[in-house]
C-alpha positions in Angstrom: 16.7 30.4 -15.6 13.8 27.9 -16.0 12.0 28.1 -12.8 9.1 26.0 -14.0 11.0 22.8 -14.3 10.1 20.0 -11.8 12.6 19.0 -9.1 15.2 16.3 -10.0 13.7 13.8 -7.6 15.2 11.8 -4.7 16.4 8.4 -5.8 14.5 5.8 -3.9 14.0 2.0 -4.1 10.5 0.8 -5.1 10.2 -1.1 -1.8 10.5 2.3 0.1 7.5 3.7 -1.8 5.3 0.7 -1.3 5.8 -0.2 2.4 5.1 1.8 5.5 7.4 4.6 4.4 5.1 5.5 1.5 3.5 8.3 3.6 6.9 9.9 4.1 7.3 10.3 0.4 3.7 11.6 -0.3 3.9 14.9 -2.3 7.7 14.5 -2.9 9.5 14.3 -6.2 11.1 10.8 -6.5 13.1 8.8 -9.0 12.6 5.1 -9.1 13.8 2.2 -11.2 11.2 -0.5 -11.9 10.1 -3.3 -14.3 6.9 -2.7 -16.3 4.3 -5.3 -15.4 1.3 -3.9 -17.3 0.2 -0.8 -19.1 -3.3 0.5 -20.0 -3.1 3.3 -22.5 -6.8 4.1 -22.2 -6.6 4.8 -18.5 -3.1 6.2 -18.6 -1.9 3.8 -16.0 0.9 1.3 -15.6 1.9 -1.1 -12.9 5.6 -1.5 -12.2 7.4 -3.9 -9.9 10.8 -4.1 -8.3 13.6 -5.0 -10.7 14.7 -8.0 -8.6 13.6 -11.4 -9.9 11.0 -12.0 -7.3 9.2 -8.8 -8.1 7.8 -8.5 -4.6 6.8 -4.8 -4.6 4.3 -3.2 -7.1 3.3 0.4 -7.6 0.7 2.1 -9.7 2.0 4.8 -12.1 -0.1 7.5 -13.6 1.2 7.9 -17.2 -1.2 10.6 -18.4 1.5 13.3 -18.5 4.0 11.2 -20.5 1.6 9.8 -23.2 2.2 8.3 -25.6 4.2 6.1 -23.3 4.8 3.0 -25.5 6.4 0.9 -22.8 7.2 -2.7 -23.4 6.1 -5.1 -20.6 9.1 -6.6 -18.7 11.4 -3.7 -19.7 13.1 -1.7 -17.0 12.3 2.0 -16.7 13.5 4.9 -14.6 10.5 7.0 -13.6 10.6 10.5 -12.2 7.5 12.1 -10.7 5.5 13.0 -7.7 4.2 10.5 -5.1 0.5 10.8 -4.4 -2.3 8.5 -3.2 -5.7 7.6 -4.6 -8.9 8.1 -2.7 -8.6 4.6 -1.3 -5.1 5.4 0.1 -3.2 3.4 -2.6 0.1 5.0 -3.4 0.5 6.2 -7.0 3.4 7.8 -8.8 2.4 10.6 -11.1 5.1 10.3 -13.8 6.7 13.3 -15.4 9.6 11.6 -17.1 9.9 8.0 -18.1 12.9 6.5 -19.8 13.8 2.9 -20.7 17.0 1.7 -18.9 17.2 -1.8 -20.2 20.7 -3.1 -19.8 21.5 -1.1 -16.7 23.6 -3.1 -14.1 20.9 -2.9 -11.4 23.2 -4.3 -8.7 25.8 -1.6 -9.4 23.0 1.1 -9.5 21.9 0.1 -6.0 25.4 -0.1 -4.7 26.0 3.4 -6.0 22.8 4.6 -4.3 23.9 3.1 -1.0 27.3 4.8 -1.3 25.7 8.1 -2.1 23.3 7.8 0.9 26.3 7.0 3.2 28.2 10.0 1.9 25.2 12.4 2.5 24.7 11.0 6.0 28.4 11.5 6.9 28.3 15.0 5.4 25.2 15.9 7.3 26.6 14.5 10.5 29.6 16.9 10.3 27.5 20.0 9.8 
């Protein structure tokens, strides 16, 4: 068995990582879908925003472990990694896996996420 592999990551919405819940996820492995806003290959950092049209939530992503990243601005990516924060308290996602998911039906993705969460809640309520 490969014991050194990172955890699969809890699927979360970008808004959950950037609002007051961000401290809840600090140090946890997460999986998020987001649109690339900017990318700096020298610093190994990217900024992503929510996939909705209004792009109301943004998050800094540390891409040093997935270089060369080669992301195209405005493409949608699924990012797996660990949540952390910078010295100034700003949340940052330290990416371990990044994959382009352009063409994904985002509404269906989030509907499936909500269905999965309801299932797990009901299963945990019965135990």
